[in-house]
C-alpha positions, 0 to 999 in steps of 0.5 A: 105621291107622284109616280116615279118617272124615267126622265133619262129614257124620255129625254132619249126618246124625244131627243132632248138635251139642255137645261131642265130648269122649269122655265117657259123656254124648257117647256117650249122645247119639250113641247116641240120635241115630244110630238115630233118624236112620239106618234099619235096612234090608236093601234091598241084600241083598234086591236082590242088591247087595253089602254093602261095609264099607269106610268110603268105601262106608259113608259114601256109602250111609248118609250121602250117599245117605241109605240105611240098613243092617244091623248090620255097616254101622251098628256099623262106621260107629259104631265108626269115628266113635267111634274118631276121637273118641278112644273106646276101642272094639272090635267084638264078635260075638253069636249071635241068640236073639230069633228062634231059640231054637237061636241059642246053638249057631249061629255068630255073626251079629250085630255090637255094640261094646264101649266103655271109658270111665274104666275102665268097659265099656259095650256099644253097638249101633245096628244091631239092627232093631226092638230097637236099643239107644237108649243104651249099657248098662253091662257089669254083670250082672243090673241092669235098665237103662232106655233111652229105649225099653225096659228091658234087662239083661245076665246071665251073663258067665262068659264068655257074656253075654246081652242081655235085654229086658223086655216087659210083665212078662217078660224075653226073651233077645235075643242072646248074646255074649262079649268075645273079640277080633274083627278086621275080617277075622273080620267079613267072611265073616259079613257075606258070608254074611248078605248072600248066603246064600239061607237068610239072611232078609235075602236074601228078607225086608224088614226096616226099623226106626227109633227116633225119640224116643218111638216105634219104627217097624218094617216086616217085609215088608208089616206096618208097626208104629208102637210108641209107648213104653209104649203099644199098638202100631198095625199096618197091612198095606201092600197096594200097591207104592206104599204100601210105597215111600211108607212107606219114603221118608216114614216111614223117610226112605230114599232108594230105590236106583236099581235096576231090580229094586226094584219087582219085588222089593218087589211080590213081598212083597205077599200074593197076590190071591185068584183070581177066582171061576169 
């Protein structure tokens, strides 16, 4: 049985108002608003906190506490909201190649969604950090598809699809996926590994992203990037704990967790100060 969802709280969180008919136009709007309002962030794994994927836990964290999450949290929340709106939607697993050319040979580590509308398949993904989609993509090969932020395309499809993004004049692979059936029981151990394995970057690197209209905001450890659509990125190195916390709260809208380890964990990300001269 589908889990009970708090649609009213979700709509308030993302600023949605309009038709809730399960159409492509409704999906387009929801898909744009979600990553503009709910940040991608991994403070939980960084602090050693468990990442729970049941609906009450996701709503408490992402809606009530005004936190964010990573792919499993974002896309499962989004999937259950869409199901409650009578969309035909199911999860898919992907192998990330954006940061790892060996990705196709590794186990899957990313979650996205397949949405069927009027006999046409689309992929939705509101949880891929600094390259999160801001509109669903139609599942068809080789066609460039413009989104509010970047241009993407899908290649292959027999059986593996590759999501690619166009940066300048180059197409770069993002992740590889197929349409195999995936259950939430399949997702649980992957989430556990991602959240707790010492080799997982989410356990020792800070990764935060938001995609408001017209720009992307990204924070990787202490490197803060503001990327206006179609323009040169602006970079800033955060030099103090207060700066990190200010950016997290003011720019990304995150209510920081009440965790006694927060300051020490964030401080450890700062570049070491040079030793004083002898």
